[in-house]
N, C-alpha and C positions, 0 to 999 in steps of 0.2 A: 518326089524326092520321097523316100519312104521314112516311114516314120520312123521313131529311134527307141528301141527297150531301155523302158523305166528301171530295169530289172533284170538280170540273167541269172542264174541258177538250176537248182532240181529239185522237185517233190519228191518226198520220201516216203514211202509206204512199208516200213516193217524193212526188209531187206530188199525194195524194190526200188529203184532210183528212176525218175522221168526228167530229163534237160528241157527247161521250158524257157519261156519270156515272159515279162508281163509288159503292156501297155497300157496307160492310163485310157482308161473309156470315159472321161469327159473333158469339156473344154470351156474356156471361158467364153460367156458371151459376149453381144454388143453391151457397152461398157461405155460411157464418158467421163475421161477425165480432163480433170481440170489442173493448172499448176499456181502455183504463186506467183503473180505480177506485182511489181512495186508502181503505184498506179499514176504515180507523177512523170516517172519516167519510160514506162510500157515496159521493163525488162522484168527478164523472169526470174525469181529468187535462186540460187545456189546455195547450197551449204559445202562448208568445208569439215575436213575431221583435222580436229585440233586438241593439242594437249595441254592442260593448265599450267600457264611457267614458260611454256614452248612453242606456242602458236601450231602453225597449219604443220602437219607430218604426211610423211610418204606413204602410201598407202603398203609396199614393201617392209615397212618397219613396225606394221602392226599385225601381233599375234593375239590368238586367244587365251583369256583368265578367267580364273574362278578365284571369286571372292572369297576366303576361305574366313578372317574375320575384316573388322572394317579396316578400308583403305590396303590390306594386304593379299595381295594374289600370287596364286599357282598359273604359272604362265604355262602353255601348251602349242606345240608345234601341230601346224596341220597333219605332217606327215608319221606323228605320234598320236593322235587321233583314230588315224584310218590304219595303223596298225595294231588295236586292239582286236585281240583274238575274239569273235562270236560266229559259233555256227551257222547260226541263223540268218548271214551277210549273205551267205551261199546255199543255204539248205533250208527248205520248208519243211518240217516234220511235221505230218500230219498226226494229234496224239489224242486226238480227240473227234467224235461225231458226232451228230447229235441231229432230231428234228430242226427243221430251219423257224417254225411256231415260236420254239423255246427262246430264240435271241430277239430281244425288244429292239423295238427300231431306233429306240437312243442309242446304242449301240452302234448301228453302221455309223461309218464316215466317208469313205470315197472307193469305188471300185475301179477294178483294172481289168484289162482283158488278159487270159493266159492262152498262151497256144506253145505247141512242141517245138522244139528248136530245130531240130530236122526230123528226114523221113522215119532215123530208126528209135526215134523218141514216140513216134507216132501209136505203134500197136498199144503200148503202155498206156498212152494219155487216153486213148478212144475207151481201153477197159475199164480206167479211172472212172473217168465219165459217165461212162454205162453206169456202172456200180450202184455209182451216186444216186443218178436218174432213180435205177429200179429200188434201192432202198428207203430213197426219200429221204437222204441223211445230208447234211453240209458237215465239211473238214473244217477242223482247228487246228490252228500251231502259231508260230510266232516267225516274223519274218522280219528282218534288220537291214530298214531304207534311207537314205539320206540324213544320216544322224542319229537314228531312234529305232528302236525295237516294236512293231508292234502284234497286237492280238490279230490273226485276220482267218477270215471264213471263205473256204472254196465250194463253189457247186456250180453244177452243169448250167450252160448257157449255150442252143441251138449245136451246132459244131465244136464248139470251143469248151472254156470255164471263165468263173468270172471269180477272181481274189475281191475282198471288200475288206479295209482296212477297219478294224473295230477299235471303239474308245476301252480303255481300263475301266474298271470300276469305280475309282476314283475321281474320274473325269465327268462321270455323271452325276446329276444332282439327283437325289431322291424326291419324288413326287409327293410323298406324303404332307410335305411340309409347304406344297402349295394347293392339294388339293383338299384339307383337313377340313376348310371352314366350309366346303361346299355342303348341304346337307343332303342326306341318303334318303330321301323322299321317292315313292313309288308315283309317278306320273300320272295324269290323269288319261283313261284307258281313250276317250274318244281325239283327245289330241294327238295323243301317242298314234294310234290310225294314221290322221290327219298327216302328220310329219312323215308316217311310214309311205302314203299315198303319192305325197311330192317329192320324196327319194326317189321311187319308183317313175316319177312322171319325168326328173329328170336324169335317172340315168341312160347312161351311154358307154361305149368302148373308150379306153383310154386313149387318145392321139394327142403327144405331147406338141406338136405340132399347131392343137387349137389355143395356146398358150404363145403371149411373146411379154417382153418388157414395157409395158405402154408407160413407165416413167419416162426413159431411156426416150420413146417418140417425143414425150413432153417437150423434154430438153433439147432436144434436138430442134424441135419447133419454136421453143423460145431463143436458141443461139442466131438460127435464122432470122428469127425477126427482130434481134436485138442488132444482127450486122446490117438490115435494111435500114435499121431507125437510127444507124451511123451512132451506136455510143447511148441513146436515148433511153432513160431506163425505162423498165417497161415493166409492170405491177399485175398482174392478170386479178379479175374480179370474183374472188373467192365464189364469193353469192352464197346459198342456201344447198349444199349438193345432198339434201337429203338426208341429213347424217341425224339421228338422232340422239339428243344425250343422256347418259345413264340414268337419269334422275326420270325422264319419260315413263309413264304406266301405260303397257301396250297390249291392247286386249288380242291375247294371243291367239284364241279361237276366231276371230274376226281377219288376221292377219294371214293365217294358215289357209281360211276357206277362200280369201283373195288370192293367194297363190295360185292355188286351185283352179283358178278361172282362166279360159282361155283369153285369147287380146278381143277387148270390144266387148266381152261379156258381162253382163252384170248380175250379182247375186240378189233375187231380190227379197225386198223388205219385207220383213215378218210383220203379219198384223198384228196389231195391238188387240189384245180382248177388251170389246166392250165392257166399263164397269157396270154391274148391276146397280139396279138403284135401290136404296135401303126400304126395308118392309118396313110398313104402317103399322103403329103401335095401337092395339085397340083401347078403346076409350076408359077410362077407369068405370068401375063400378059405385053408384051413388050408393053414400052410407044409408042406411035404413032410418 
């Protein structure tokens, strides 16, 4: 079954319009979903939509309302909301171009694949893609999807392009409030060299397949053991997982050097220099 387009419209650059479709570039990974269960009966808990003083209500009788004052709502039908005129519902106008590094990673939210709608759109699509590659720029604009308008970025990705929704400025916390108590100290040169060497030692090409959700695996194992135990309570022994409390004082130099060792290799202990014997004092001269 072919994927369904998340949005269909056009990218506009000045007088050029390019019909495109966008598709979600990500999907939900493996997850463990739990339901709420009434333990004595084993039945699943369900929730009903109720109105105070009325009781359960039919879904068809529910509309959206915006509270303007306490207990006073402006009611809106879905077709009234859908009819709100906004050009960005169908058109992504590229209004600005910036260097990619100018956009802080905190602003990026979710990626989408962008493809031309048909053969007629391909030429203009390719021209825009290659122009972004050559200038090393990212296009910015605004796009309305699923009930809200987003700031979005557009950049080349292989034969296609990737659109990423961005957070608005008021949705991102200022880092200064969290980082201001960290001292602005210069690190010890030798410690810095050891840390850099450790990073180089572990450097590798990024391969997302190398990582998986170990918590999901652990939960699956727990569920299987619980099933075989026929409901008997299972509590794993946490033990000492090698964690260190924040109050422990760590010899950073020794820890970095230890990290650089190959498996089975030990750092030779430094010989402590022998203490020199105190010099003998000359006997005091006798008084005449």
